[in-house]
Backbone bond lengths (Angstrom), bond angles and torsions (degrees), N, CA, C in turn:
res aa  C-N    CA-C-N  psi(-1)  N-CA   C-N-CA  omega(-1)  CA-C   N-CA-C  phi
1 X - - - 1.508 - - 1.470 104.08 -
2 X 1.370 112.82 141.74 1.488 121.25 -179.82 1.476 109.03 -116.95
3 X 1.302 119.51 149.55 1.475 124.60 176.24 1.529 106.51 -84.10
4 X 1.323 117.25 134.05 1.465 121.01 171.15 1.470 110.43 -70.97
5 X 1.351 116.20 147.97 1.459 123.03 176.52 1.519 109.13 -124.84
6 X 1.333 115.32 166.96 1.415 121.43 174.09 1.547 112.02 -90.89
7 X 1.329 114.43 137.18 1.469 116.97 175.64 1.506 108.58 -83.73
8 X 1.335 119.66 176.00 1.533 119.90 -179.21 1.476 114.14 -56.73
9 X 1.327 119.51 -18.50 1.491 120.45 179.87 1.520 113.35 -96.01
10 X 1.321 115.15 1.35 1.419 121.29 178.23 1.522 117.75 92.15
11 X 1.315 115.90 0.53 1.497 123.21 176.93 1.549 109.73 -69.95
12 X 1.341 117.62 138.77 1.431 119.67 -174.56 1.558 112.81 -111.51
13 X 1.324 116.93 24.70 1.429 119.98 -177.86 1.494 113.19 -98.49
14 X 1.336 119.29 25.62 1.442 124.52 -173.36 1.523 109.17 -117.41
15 X 1.329 114.66 146.58 1.472 119.48 173.94 1.482 112.42 -100.16
16 X 1.283 119.45 150.26 1.497 123.34 -167.56 1.502 113.27 -72.23
17 X 1.308 113.48 170.53 1.457 124.71 174.45 1.505 108.52 -98.29
18 X 1.295 120.12 142.57 1.445 124.87 -178.34 1.526 112.16 -119.56
19 X 1.280 117.44 129.69 1.479 122.27 -179.99 1.576 107.86 -65.58
20 X 1.316 115.70 148.61 1.461 121.96 166.83 1.544 107.61 -105.07
21 X 1.316 116.86 -178.02 1.447 119.33 177.19 1.496 110.66 -91.37
22 X 1.323 119.18 6.06 1.460 121.72 -175.91 1.500 110.82 -88.36
23 X 1.383 117.40 127.32 1.458 124.13 176.87 1.492 109.14 -115.13
24 X 1.323 117.29 138.89 1.479 122.59 176.04 1.505 108.08 -75.23
25 X 1.288 118.01 131.69 1.443 124.23 177.66 1.491 115.67 -94.31
26 X 1.340 116.17 0.42 1.500 120.30 -176.89 1.473 109.58 -120.87
27 X 1.328 115.50 -171.79 1.471 119.52 177.93 1.530 110.15 98.67
28 X 1.310 116.33 175.93 1.481 122.14 178.93 1.545 113.32 -58.62
29 X 1.357 119.82 -32.57 1.413 124.49 -178.21 1.538 107.84 -127.07
30 X 1.335 119.01 76.92 1.470 117.63 -177.99 1.521 115.63 -49.49
31 X 1.282 116.59 143.89 1.483 122.98 -178.41 1.522 115.89 72.69
32 X 1.329 118.49 2.55 1.442 119.90 -174.40 1.560 111.93 -98.03
33 X 1.314 118.47 -7.79 1.447 124.96 -175.36 1.559 106.40 -118.62
34 X 1.414 113.41 137.38 1.457 116.23 -179.89 1.570 107.15 -132.41
35 X 1.328 114.20 163.04 1.449 123.14 -177.25 1.550 107.97 -88.06
36 X 1.360 115.21 142.90 1.434 118.97 170.07 1.491 110.04 -140.80
37 X 1.305 118.61 160.18 1.419 124.68 -178.83 1.540 111.39 -115.31
38 X 1.313 118.41 138.32 1.377 124.13 174.56 1.532 113.35 -82.82
39 X 1.293 119.04 119.92 1.452 118.92 176.67 1.527 110.36 -85.85
40 X 1.344 117.47 -13.42 1.452 122.07 175.74 1.525 109.16 -123.70
41 X 1.301 117.74 -136.42 1.394 121.19 -178.24 1.542 112.55 -71.36
42 X 1.297 116.79 144.74 1.502 122.53 172.77 1.565 107.43 -94.02
43 X 1.374 118.31 88.42 1.402 118.68 -167.88 1.466 111.19 -82.06
44 X 1.375 111.59 152.34 1.461 122.43 173.99 1.496 109.65 -153.99
45 X 1.293 117.96 161.05 1.467 121.94 -179.55 1.556 108.95 -110.80
46 X 1.317 113.51 113.86 1.475 119.95 -179.54 1.518 107.92 -124.69
47 X 1.365 112.64 128.20 1.468 119.93 -179.63 1.489 113.09 53.26
48 X 1.337 117.48 37.36 1.467 126.56 176.96 1.496 114.23 75.87
49 X 1.368 117.17 14.03 1.481 121.10 179.64 1.495 108.58 -120.69
50 X 1.367 118.12 128.47 1.422 123.03 173.37 1.473 110.27 -77.82
51 X 1.346 119.46 123.22 1.467 120.23 -178.09 1.563 108.65 -150.00
52 X 1.291 113.79 171.08 1.425 123.50 -179.61 1.554 108.30 -82.36
53 X 1.338 117.94 92.44 1.405 120.86 -175.50 1.478 115.23 -89.30
54 X 1.345 120.08 -13.55 1.423 125.62 -176.64 1.553 116.80 -120.03
55 X 1.285 115.62 -31.93 1.455 123.50 179.99 1.523 112.49 88.62
56 X 1.330 113.77 163.10 1.466 119.90 -179.55 1.468 111.70 -60.83
57 X 1.354 117.13 141.67 1.462 120.04 179.33 1.501 114.17 89.26
58 X 1.292 116.50 -2.88 1.518 120.57 178.86 1.508 109.73 -65.98
59 X 1.283 115.68 151.27 1.467 124.78 177.56 1.512 107.56 -108.49
60 X 1.277 117.54 134.01 1.455 125.24 177.87 1.512 110.03 -142.84
61 X 1.314 115.60 173.56 1.500 120.39 -176.20 1.526 108.61 -136.49
62 X 1.331 114.74 140.85 1.449 121.09 177.08 1.503 109.72 -148.87
63 X 1.347 118.01 171.49 1.468 120.04 178.41 1.562 111.52 -61.86
64 X 1.332 112.61 142.21 1.470 119.48 -176.62 1.538 109.47 -77.57
65 X 1.222 121.89 -24.81 1.446 122.09 -177.06 1.494 108.79 -151.45
66 X 1.335 114.17 173.99 1.481 122.20 175.23 1.498 112.62 115.12
67 X 1.266 117.14 -177.75 1.471 125.28 179.89 1.510 109.92 -87.76
68 X 1.325 118.99 121.38 1.477 121.00 -176.41 1.517 111.51 -58.52
69 X 1.303 118.50 -21.86 1.494 122.41 -179.84 1.520 109.69 -76.20
70 X 1.320 121.06 -6.81 1.425 121.94 178.50 1.521 112.06 -89.72
71 X 1.339 116.44 -0.93 1.477 124.89 -175.32 1.511 108.22 -123.22
72 X 1.343 113.97 150.04 1.532 114.41 174.30 1.523 110.29 -67.60
73 X 1.346 117.04 146.80 1.421 120.80 -177.95 1.548 109.81 -67.54
74 X 1.248 118.00 -34.92 1.491 123.02 179.27 1.571 107.64 -120.05
75 X 1.297 114.59 144.63 1.492 117.70 -170.23 1.562 109.91 -143.82
76 X 1.305 117.87 138.53 1.472 122.62 172.48 1.509 112.23 86.95
77 X 1.281 115.09 179.66 1.508 122.24 -172.92 1.515 110.40 -67.82
78 X 1.360 119.30 -27.64 1.515 117.86 178.03 1.514 112.46 -103.17
79 X 1.333 115.12 17.59 1.434 121.75 172.52 1.530 112.56 60.54
80 X 1.339 118.72 37.76 1.467 124.68 -178.32 1.491 109.78 -50.01
81 X 1.339 117.71 133.63 1.450 123.62 173.84 1.538 107.77 -65.29
82 X 1.327 114.16 125.93 1.527 119.23 -177.09 1.482 105.95 -84.35
83 X 1.333 117.06 128.61 1.481 122.70 179.82 1.520 109.83 -124.78
84 X 1.278 117.46 111.43 1.482 120.94 175.24 1.525 110.96 -91.08
85 X 1.335 117.15 -35.64 1.448 122.87 179.71 1.521 107.22 -100.87
86 X 1.310 117.78 107.59 1.437 124.92 176.58 1.511 109.30 -116.01
87 X 1.321 116.17 170.91 1.499 123.34 176.71 1.519 110.64 -85.32
88 X 1.312 116.09 164.97 1.398 124.07 175.37 1.520 108.61 -128.91
89 X 1.275 117.67 136.98 1.487 119.06 178.35 1.551 105.00 -120.89
90 X 1.338 112.67 117.61 1.482 116.59 179.22 1.526 108.31 -76.70
91 X 1.342 114.42 135.78 1.460 119.37 178.31 1.567 108.19 -129.23
92 X 1.307 113.77 137.94 1.451 118.97 176.16 1.501 109.34 -150.50
93 X 1.240 118.65 163.05 1.439 120.93 177.83 1.510 111.64 -100.25
94 X 1.238 115.88 141.17 1.524 120.48 179.72 1.452 106.87 -113.11
95 X 1.318 114.07 123.79 1.509 120.25 179.72 1.495 113.99 -117.95
């Protein structure tokens, strides 16, 4: 079961993004960006409309920490919604 979250327009019909343990080692600030997966829609803003541009299960990357106000709300050619605060799902094996 996943908790619903609000999208940037305040709609609550979306499922959260979950961090993975994968960190990007390149870019302007190495080790500052991590991979996450969308359990629901992969939202982006195109032509002024918020829509599902990637689909459920898409993989994206954003800053691992910081103040979300320091980053643009939408990023890249498909206007990906920028998420600094994502969910974490603990996984362990039971034997």
